C-alpha positions as CSV (number, residue, x, y, z in Angstrom):
1,M,-31.1,-51.9,22.0
2,K,-33.3,-51.5,25.1
3,K,-30.3,-52.2,27.3
4,L,-28.3,-49.5,25.6
5,T,-31.1,-47.0,26.0
6,I,-31.5,-47.8,29.7
7,L,-27.8,-47.5,30.2
8,I,-27.5,-44.1,28.5
9,T,-30.5,-42.8,30.6
10,I,-28.8,-43.9,33.8
11,V,-25.5,-42.4,32.9
12,T,-27.1,-39.1,31.8
13,F,-29.2,-38.9,35.0
14,T,-26.1,-39.6,37.2
15,L,-24.0,-36.9,35.5
16,F,-26.9,-34.3,35.7
17,T,-27.4,-35.0,39.4
18,S,-23.7,-34.7,40.3
19,C,-23.2,-31.4,38.4
20,K,-26.2,-29.9,40.1
21,K,-24.9,-30.9,43.6
22,D,-21.4,-29.3,42.9
23,K,-23.1,-26.0,41.9
24,K,-25.0,-25.8,45.2
25,E,-21.9,-26.3,47.2
26,T,-20.0,-23.5,45.4
27,V,-22.8,-21.0,46.1
28,T,-22.9,-21.9,49.8
29,E,-19.1,-21.4,50.1
30,D,-19.3,-17.9,48.5
31,T,-22.0,-16.9,50.9
32,K,-20.0,-17.9,53.9
33,T,-16.9,-15.9,52.7
34,E,-19.0,-12.7,52.1
35,T,-20.4,-13.0,55.6
36,K,-17.0,-13.3,57.3
37,A,-15.7,-10.2,55.4
38,T,-18.7,-8.1,56.5
39,N,-18.3,-9.1,60.2
40,T,-14.6,-8.3,60.2
41,T,-15.2,-4.8,58.9
42,T,-17.9,-4.0,61.5
43,T,-15.7,-5.1,64.4
44,K,-12.8,-3.0,63.3
45,E,-14.8,0.3,63.1
46,R,-16.4,0.2,66.6
47,K,-14.5,1.6,69.6
48,K,-15.8,2.1,73.1
49,L,-14.2,3.8,76.1
50,Q,-15.6,4.4,79.6
51,V,-14.2,7.1,81.9
52,R,-14.9,7.5,85.6
53,L,-15.3,11.1,86.8
54,E,-14.2,11.9,90.3
55,S,-15.0,14.7,92.7
56,K,-12.7,17.8,92.7
57,S,-12.5,21.1,94.6
58,G,-14.3,19.7,97.7
59,S,-17.5,18.8,95.7
60,N,-19.5,15.6,95.7
61,V,-19.8,15.5,91.9
62,S,-19.0,12.1,90.3
63,G,-20.1,10.1,87.3
64,T,-19.3,8.2,84.2
65,A,-18.7,9.2,80.6
66,I,-18.9,6.7,77.8
67,F,-17.3,7.4,74.4
68,T,-18.2,5.3,71.4
69,Q,-16.9,5.6,67.9
70,D,-18.7,4.1,64.9
71,D,-17.6,4.7,61.3
72,G,-15.8,8.0,62.2
73,I,-18.5,9.4,64.4
74,V,-17.8,9.8,68.2
75,T,-20.7,9.9,70.7
76,M,-20.0,11.0,74.3
77,I,-22.6,10.5,77.0
78,A,-21.7,11.8,80.5
79,V,-24.0,11.0,83.4
80,L,-23.3,12.8,86.7
81,D,-24.7,13.2,90.2
82,G,-23.9,15.4,93.2
83,L,-24.2,18.6,91.2
84,T,-25.9,21.8,92.4
85,E,-29.2,22.4,90.6
86,G,-28.8,24.5,87.5
87,T,-26.5,24.8,84.4
88,H,-23.0,23.5,84.3
89,A,-20.2,23.6,81.7
90,I,-18.4,20.5,80.5
91,H,-15.2,20.6,78.5
92,L,-12.3,18.5,77.3
93,H,-9.0,19.7,78.8
94,E,-5.4,19.3,77.5
95,K,-4.1,16.5,79.8
96,A,-5.5,13.3,81.3
97,D,-4.0,14.3,84.7
98,C,-6.6,14.6,87.5
99,S,-4.0,14.4,90.3
100,S,-4.6,17.9,91.7
101,E,-7.3,18.6,94.2
102,D,-8.8,21.3,92.1
103,G,-8.4,19.7,88.7
104,T,-6.1,22.3,87.4
105,S,-3.5,19.6,86.6
106,T,-5.5,19.0,83.4
107,G,-4.4,22.3,81.9
108,G,-6.6,24.5,79.8
109,H,-9.3,23.6,77.3
110,W,-8.1,21.3,74.5
111,N,-7.6,23.6,71.6
112,P,-5.4,21.9,68.9
113,T,-6.6,24.2,66.1
114,K,-5.8,27.4,68.1
115,Q,-9.4,28.9,67.8
116,P,-11.0,31.3,70.2
117,H,-13.2,29.9,72.9
118,G,-16.9,29.7,71.9
119,E,-20.0,27.6,71.5
120,W,-19.6,24.3,69.7
121,G,-20.1,24.8,66.0
122,S,-19.9,28.6,66.1
123,Q,-18.6,30.2,62.8
124,N,-16.5,32.5,65.1
125,G,-14.5,29.6,66.3
126,Y,-14.5,27.2,69.2
127,H,-12.1,24.8,71.0
128,K,-12.3,21.1,70.2
129,G,-12.9,20.8,73.9
130,D,-15.8,23.3,74.1
131,I,-18.6,20.7,74.6
132,G,-21.0,23.2,76.2
133,N,-23.6,23.4,79.0
134,F,-26.0,20.9,80.5
135,T,-28.6,21.1,83.3
136,A,-28.7,19.4,86.6
137,D,-32.1,18.7,88.2
138,A,-33.1,19.4,91.8
139,K,-31.6,16.0,92.9
140,G,-28.2,17.0,91.4
141,N,-28.4,14.6,88.4
142,G,-27.4,15.7,85.0
143,M,-26.5,14.3,81.5
144,A,-24.4,15.8,78.7
145,K,-24.3,14.4,75.2
146,I,-22.4,15.2,72.0
147,I,-22.1,13.5,68.7
148,T,-19.3,14.6,66.4
149,D,-17.0,13.7,63.6
150,E,-14.4,16.2,64.9
151,W,-13.1,13.7,67.5
152,C,-11.6,10.2,67.2
153,I,-10.5,7.6,69.8
154,G,-6.9,6.6,69.3
155,C,-6.5,7.6,65.7
156,G,-3.3,9.5,66.2
157,D,-4.5,12.8,64.5
158,E,-3.5,15.5,67.0
159,T,-6.4,17.7,65.9
160,K,-9.0,15.0,66.6
161,D,-7.7,12.3,69.0
162,I,-9.3,12.6,72.5
163,L,-7.0,10.0,74.1
164,G,-4.8,11.7,76.7
165,K,-7.3,14.4,77.4
166,A,-9.5,15.0,80.4
167,I,-13.2,15.7,80.9
168,I,-13.9,18.6,83.3
169,V,-17.2,19.5,84.8
170,H,-17.4,23.1,86.0
171,E,-19.4,24.6,88.9
172,G,-21.1,27.2,86.6
173,S,-22.2,27.7,83.1
174,D,-20.1,28.6,80.1
175,D,-20.9,32.1,78.7
176,F,-19.2,31.2,75.3
177,K,-17.6,34.7,75.3
178,T,-15.0,35.0,78.0
179,Q,-11.5,34.0,76.7
180,P,-10.2,31.4,77.0
181,T,-12.4,29.7,79.6
182,G,-16.0,30.8,79.2
183,A,-16.0,32.0,82.9
184,A,-17.5,28.6,83.9
185,G,-16.1,28.6,87.5
186,G,-14.2,26.0,89.4
187,R,-13.6,22.4,88.3
188,V,-15.9,20.1,90.3
189,S,-15.3,16.8,88.6
190,C,-12.5,15.2,86.5
191,G,-11.9,12.1,84.4
192,G,-8.8,11.2,82.4
193,I,-9.5,9.8,78.9
194,I,-7.1,6.9,78.8
195,Q,-7.2,3.3,77.6
């Protein structure tokens, strides 16, 4: 009888231990699967594009613009040098063609929704390319930044997609009134937004 009790105890212990081990392995596998799915989603949503801005109209203005898109929000940060001290306008124009010496090969302001020229966010209307003004310091350095859900990078929506457009920096400031340009003056720097 003692032998039978010992044998039943050993069999029960063995079964209990092996079931517990299987349960732990299943939980670990589920956790790994969830982690992979999360990483894949994050990678798909982030886009980044760098654009070099070159001098136009005999100026010395150059710089870089970086566009990032995260979860449907686009951020543009443009850093420039060689500017005259003061306020300058920056816009997106219709075509990523910076081949002309004065930057006019880019066409007019990007305006896919056919709105009047104006200040970004104005209830009276504005072009999707009407980024606005920024200030250059005494050394000629300036930075412009915009964060918006009204643009996308390569989404194919003609009213939002900035690919194939150009960034233009103007010699003067945008008055947000004069149609269709804002009377911002000549085009002193240009960069095509292409992949």
